[in-house]
Residue, then its C-alpha position, 0 to 999 in steps of 0.5 A: m476343560l478338555v476338548e475331545d478329539p473328533d477322530q476319536t469320536y468317530e472311532n467310538v461311533l464305529a465301535e458302537i456300530q460294529s457291536f450291533e447294539l441297537p438302537i443306533e439312532a442316538t449314536l448316529r445323531s451325535v455324529y451329525d450334530d457335533q460339528p459341521n462336515a461331520h458327515k463327510k468325515f464320518m463317511e471317510k472313516l467308515d470307508a477306511c474301516i470297511r477296507n480294513h475289514d475286507k483285507e481281514i476277510e481276504k486273509m481269512c479266506n486265503f487261510h481256509h481255501q484248502g479246506f474248502v477245496d477238500a470239502i468240495t472234492e468230498l462233496l463230488k465223491v458223494r454226489t453219486d451216492a446222493e443221487k442213488l439215495k434220492v432215488q431210493v428215498t423217492d421210491t420209499n416215499r412213494r411206496f410209503q405214501d401208497a401204503g399210508k393212504e388207508v391210514i390217512v383215511q382211517t386217521e381222518d375218520i378218527i379225527r372226525c369221530r374225535i371231533q364228533q365225540r367232542n361235539i357230542t360231549t359238549v352237547i351232552e353237557k349243554l343238554q344236561l344243563c338245559l334238561p332240568v330247565l325243560e323238565m321244570y318248564s314241562k312240570l309247570k305246564e302240567q301243573m297249569s293243566a292240573k290247576r295246581y296254580y300255587s305249585a306252578l308259582k313255586t315252580m316259576e320261582q325255581l325256574e327264575n332263581v335257579y334254572f334260568p340263570r344257567v341257560s340264559q344265553y339260549r333263545f328258548c330260555q328267553l322265550m320261557i322267561e318272556n312267557l312267565p309273566k303271562l302265565r302269572e296273569d293267567i293264574k291270577e285270573i283263573s284263581m280269581s274266577d275260582l274265588k268268584d265261583f266259590l263266593e257264588s256257591i257259598r251264597k247259594h248254600s249259606d242256608k244249608i251251612g247255617e241250618t247245619a250249624m244251628k242244628q248242631a247248636q240245638q243238639q248241644k243244647l238238647f244234650s245239656v237239657i237231657l243231662q240236667k233232667q237226668n240230674n233232677v235239676k229241671f225247671g219247674k219241678t213242682m208245678y202247682i198244688n194238687e196238680r201235675i204238669p202233663e207230660e207234653r209240658n215237659e217237652i216244651v224245651l225239648k221240641p226241636v226247631f229243626e227236624e232231623e232229615d235222617e234219624n239214623e244219621e250218626e255223622v255230624l256234618t261240619v262246615q268243612d264237610l259242606v264247603d270246599f274252601s280250597p279256592v280261597y286257600r289257593c287264591l290267597h296263596i297265589y296272591s301272597v306268592l305274587g305279592d298282591e295279597e292286599t288286592f285279594e283281601n280287599y276284593y274278598r272283603k268287598q264281595r263278602k260285604k255285598q253278599a252280607r247286605l243281600v243276605l240281610q235283606p228279608q223277603s217281603n212276606m217273611h213274617e207270614t210263616v216260620d219257614g221265612y224266618r228260618r231261611y233268613f236266620t240260616q242264611i245269616v248263620g251260614f254267612f258268619v260261620v264261613e267268615d269265622h272259619i276263614l278267620h281261623v284258617t287263614q292269616g290276615l284274610v279277615t281279622r277279628a276287627y273286620t268280622d266284629e264290624l261286619w257283625n255289628m252292621a248285620l246285627s243292627k240290620i237283623i234287629a231292625v228287620l225282626r222288629a219290623h216284621s215281627s210287628y205283623c205277627t198276630d199268631p202267638d204260635l208263630v211268635l213263639e217259634l220265632k223266639n225259639l229260632i232267635v234263641i237258637f240263632a243267638d246260641t249258634l253265633q255266640g258259640y262262634g264268638f259273636p256277641v248276641n246280647r242285643l238279640f236277647d234284649l230284642l227278645f224282651e221286646i218280642r216277649d211284650q208283643y208275644n204277650e199282646t198276641l196271647l192276650k188277643k188270642w185269650a180274649g177270643v177264648f174268653r169270649d167263646i167261654f162266655e158265649e157257651d156259658n148257660y149262666s146257671p149253677i153247675p149241677i152235680v149228680n154224684e161224687e165223681e162229677y164233683k171231684t172232676v169239677i174241683s180238680k179243675f177249679p179250687f172250689q171250697d165251700p163247707d156248706v156245699e160239701k155237706q149237701s147231699f147229691p144231687k146238688k149245685l155249685p154256685m158258679s156256672q161252667s165258665v168259672p172253671h173254664i176261665y181258671i183253666q185258661v188262665k193257667e194255660f195262658i201262664y203256660a204259654s207265657l212261660k214258653f217264651s221265658e224259657s231259654l232266655h238265660r234269665s233267673s227264676t226271679e225274673i221269670d217269676d216277675m214276667l209271669r206275674k206281670s203278663t198274668n196281671l195284664l190278662l186279668t186287668r185288661t183282657l178278662s176285665s174287658c171281656l167281662l165288661n163287654l159281656i155285661k154290656k151285651p143286650h142279651i145278658g139279663l138280670t139273672e145272667l148278671v147275678q150269675i156273673i157277679i157270683n162267678t167273679t166272686h169265685l174267680e177272685q177267691a181263686c186268685k190266691y191259687l193262681e199265685d201259688f201256681i206261679t210260685n210252684i212254677t218258678n220256686i220264688s216265694q210270694e214273700t219275696v220283697h220284689t214279688t209282684r202280686l196279682y191284680g185279680l182282686s181289683t179286676f173282679k171287683d171292677a167287673r162286679h161293680a160294673a155288673e152291679g151297675e148294669i143290674y141297676t140299669k137293666l132293672n130300671q129299664k125293666i121298670d121303664e118297660f112296665v111303666q110304659l104299659a101304664d094306660y091311665d084315664w087322666t080324666m076319669s071321675e072316679p078311681d077303679g078301686r084297685a091298683s093298676g094291672y101294670l103296676m101289680d105285674l111290676i111289683n110281682f116281677l120285682r118280688s121274683i127278681f129280688q128273690v134271685f138276688t138272695h145269692l148276691p151280697g146283701k149290700v148289692a141286693q139292698t142297693a138294687c132294691m133301693s135303686a129300683c124303688q127310687h127309679l119307680s118313684t121318679s118314673l111315676m113322678q115324671m108321669l104326673l109331670d109329663s109336659e104332654l099331659k095337659q089335664i088330670s082329674m081328681g079321680a085320676v089322682q085318686q087312682f094314681n094314689l092307689d098305685v103308689i100305696q101298692c108301691e109303699l106296701f111293697a117297700s114295707s114288705e122287706p123284699v130284700p132283708g137288711f133295711q132298717g125301719d122304713t128306709l125303703q119306703l122313703a123312696f116314695i116320700d116325695l110322691r106320698q107328700l105330693l099326693d097327700l097334699f092333693m088328696v086332703w087339699d091342705w094348701s093352707t098348711y103347705l103354704a104356711d109351713y113351706g120352708q120350715p124344717a118340720s113342715k108336713y109337706l117338706r118334700v113337695n116342691p112348689n114348682t111341682a105342685l104348681t104344675l100338677l095344680e095347673k093340669m087339674k085347673d085346666t081339666s075343671k075349665k074344660n068340663n065347666i062342671f064346677a062353674q055351672f052346676r055346684k056352688n061348692d065346686r065353683d068355690k073350689q075352682k076359685l080356691i084353685e085359682t087362688v092357690v095357683k096365684q100364690l104358688r106362682s108368687l112363691v115360685n117367682g120369689m124362689s127364682q128371684h132369690t136364686 
């Protein structure tokens, strides 16, 4: 390996240093690091190198010295000229400076203007960037002042998304940005306040809204009815045989529930005309833009539910007038018309499910309220007006898509109540008719009066028609009046059936059932009460029976009347028949029974006038005066009974004779009667003979043989027993079917015999003066003993 020469190394280092290549740290480090004493040796080499360069510099200077001298000589020559030039330059500079002062000033002005122009341009640029922001913010303020809150929110969005990012570095922009949330809250509060005002307004004006909606529904319905009428498809075209509905009957359906406020008003108001919904729209839009739509929806629905509960709450005296019901219905209709409008013009504020839920809640409340309040209505006209209101109410809400079947079901309940009020009203009508009736046949003077009567009541009797004027119709004035009122009741019942969307068959069934109730309950009850009244005498009862007969015959005309109303044939399988036949039969039977009762009471009144001298020794030789008066009364009253059906008159006559016989028997057996003489028995026998003569005179035709005389058979056999004193025969034949005194009861004979025995003892005539009488007294005592034995034996046997 070759070892490099140190001297050569130093030479290389010096060469590198002279080459001016930097850095030289590494080169110098190599000098010091290679070997000891390198620094000293290097410095020696460096000094030698410096000396060599000094020699070369000296040679170079010697070589160029003459040129230097020449240059100095030349410089000295131009020195004077240089000084002159300096003076000229100084003067020129001074003059130039003096001349340039104005330029400098102008230049500075120009610089300043240029700076101002640059600043102005910058400001303009910045202002052009800020002006839209300020304009939009100013527009926002104007919109807030003008209450255009939805537009204001849109402007806020533009400011935040478009304009503020451009000028966000400015302080005023930060202030604006910080103010926007407060403005949004203000808008929410203001819009919510407007909504509250709107809710309060529609709560107050719901009745007006509902009235307008119901009026429109009614006008539509009336228009349909008019079209139907023009097409000759009207309800109840032929009403009844030989009669015509009065013109006012055709106006039943057309009678308006709401009177027109202005007959000349052509424009039909709508809910939009009556209500400004802009607060709702604004509030909805505002909350939608703010992303808080759910809060608004919940608040709106909650408040409307509260209002619904208030609307559904009725007044305590609502049932007293139709206006109370009308206000109740109009408020409800107004509420749901508003909700329906909100449903269709907003997206999601209310839903069909929400309105259906609200309606079902309201419908349950409405039905409960109507069911409760209508039960207090006693005026059928008020119930009918209520029905018309419910129909218009139901039709109106049905037109808005709300189900109303439950309301029509409620109408059937109210219909029953309406019928009850009608029945009560007609009960009063019937009572008035019965009170005003004179219970005498209707006198007819001429043909005109006859036609007037038969135009009101379907009377047909060939015998009466053949009679010449003046003549009498068998019934009294109450009959045609009742017939007319029954038809009026059918009309009244028909009024409720209209507009219920029911078939003719159902309406026919309703009319027949309600008419049956009128006949079987109301009229029947009135007849029964009339029959029981104390002032109704036998003559009136006879006339009532005649009247009920003619009313019964008129029932078929009532059925024809209903048939012509509904156009439903009576031959239809499910057609209800009128129960008038049984009604009037029951009334007749009650009247007949009352005739029997009153006739017996009259007999009792005559019998109470009897004034027998039960201790008389000899009879008067003629019948008692009270009995002859009674018989004369019976003859006259049975003469009146000739207008009754034969069986009724016969029953009345038989009942009277039986009651008279019983009364006479009770008179003999009266416990208060202690003694009776033979003369009294003979006088009593004369009275019974007159009774038998009356029975045999056939006061009422139709009895066979001695049927009527049999009513006095008990008395006759008893009196015969005492008159002929045939006790041996009686005692011997007692209990035999062929006994002569079969109808004489031993107890009765014993009671009467004891009364005669006591009389004999008191007078003491038989025992003191005549032997025959003493023997007869002994005979009486013997018979009494035998009769007592017979009665005791009967008691033991029983």
